[in-house]
C-alpha positions, 0 to 999 in steps of 0.5 A: 669461164667454166672449169673442168677438173677431171676433164678426161674422164667419163663424166667430165669429157662428155660435159667438156664436149657439151659445154664447147658445142654451145659455145662456152669458155671452158678450162679443163684440168687433167694430170696429162696435157697430152690427154687434153689436146683433142680439147684444145684444138677445139678452144679450150684452155688446158690446165695440166697438173696435180689435183693434189696442189691446191696452188695449181688448182686455185690458178685454175678456178680463178676467173670461173664463174662455176667449176665442176669438181670430182674425186677420183683415185686410181685402183693402185693407191695404197690408202684410198681414204688418205688419198680421197681426203688429200684430193678432196682438201686440195679441192676445198683449199682452191675453192675458198681462195679462188673466190669461185661461187658455184660449184657442181659437185660429183658426188653418188648414191650413198653420199649421204653417210658414211657408214656401208658405202665403201668407196663412196665414204669418201665422197660423203666426207667431200660433200661435208667439206663443201657444205661447210664453204660459206657464201658458195653455192653447191649442188651435189649430183649424186648419180648411181651405179655407172652402167660403164662399170659393166665394161670391166666384166668384159674380160670374164664374159669372154674367158668364163662365160659368165658375168659376176661379182659381189653385188647380190644378183637378185638386188635391184637398186639404181643404174645409170649412163654417164651420158645421162650424169653429164647432161645434167651436169652441163644443164646445171652449169649452164643454168647455174640455178642453184643456191645454198646447198643441194642435192640432186640424185640422178638414178637412170630410168629405173632400178635393176637387179644384176640378173636383169643387166646381165640378160641385156648384155647376153642379148646384145653380145649373142649370149642369150644363155649368159648368167650372172654368178654372185661371188663371195666377198673373200672371192671378188676381193682376191679376184680385184687384187689378181687385176692390180688393185691394191688391198685398200681399194679392192676392200672400198669396192667390197665396201660398196658391194656390201652396201648395195647389197644391204640397201643402202644406195636406195636410199634417194626418192626416184622422181621424174626429175632424178630419173634419166632415159638411157636404159640398159638394153641401150647401153648393151647395144649401143656401147657394150656390145661394139666394144665387146666385138672390137 
């Protein structure tokens, strides 16, 4: 039995599908039972409940040979740091109480520090909590910035004719497709070939600047002249709040952008193991353009 927390998300859903296709017994966790029904029809055991509830998570983790865990929060939470800590501590209590021995944790590049990493600081704190667990083998996967985050800019591209954000358009940093993250997570959950506490970065095929990313997106959607505009932090923050983010979450994402701009997210060493195959051009044509044009 492998238990997946966040089974309806970008990564968790892909891991669940892959494990079920391999014939693995899978237990899936999410807040809504309705959203898990597609997995139930394929044989997964469904646990619907609140990740803040450590007793619920303990029940879901009990009997599993391994668990995939992550901390995800809504965009409207009033205090994102407090929310991350609450979910993180609930996960820790459930691991300790359930007796599970193998944990694959979805963290992030920047998970090595709480300094100048914005929303990732909460994931760094969770790495520290997991590292303090005795007798549990923990692998921290540190993926880089998701290609899928770019889907949130479709409205801007359609409405304003530009791509933009608080990330400096000239700064190169790693970006990755969530399907590649899911592939690595699936492999590790099947092999369980890690022990103690370890880290594996997942860095995509290469480092890109947002100017390069925008060129690829523009080419895929038939807008070869699409440009990237770097917004001042206060302007970007205001736009996030206007879209429905709480001030706390908006501040955390500005902190993330600032960390990218200053190189904090280029900490991990790129190797053949940490490099994954999907390019921005592949993502732009296979996923971004179809959603843009739908």
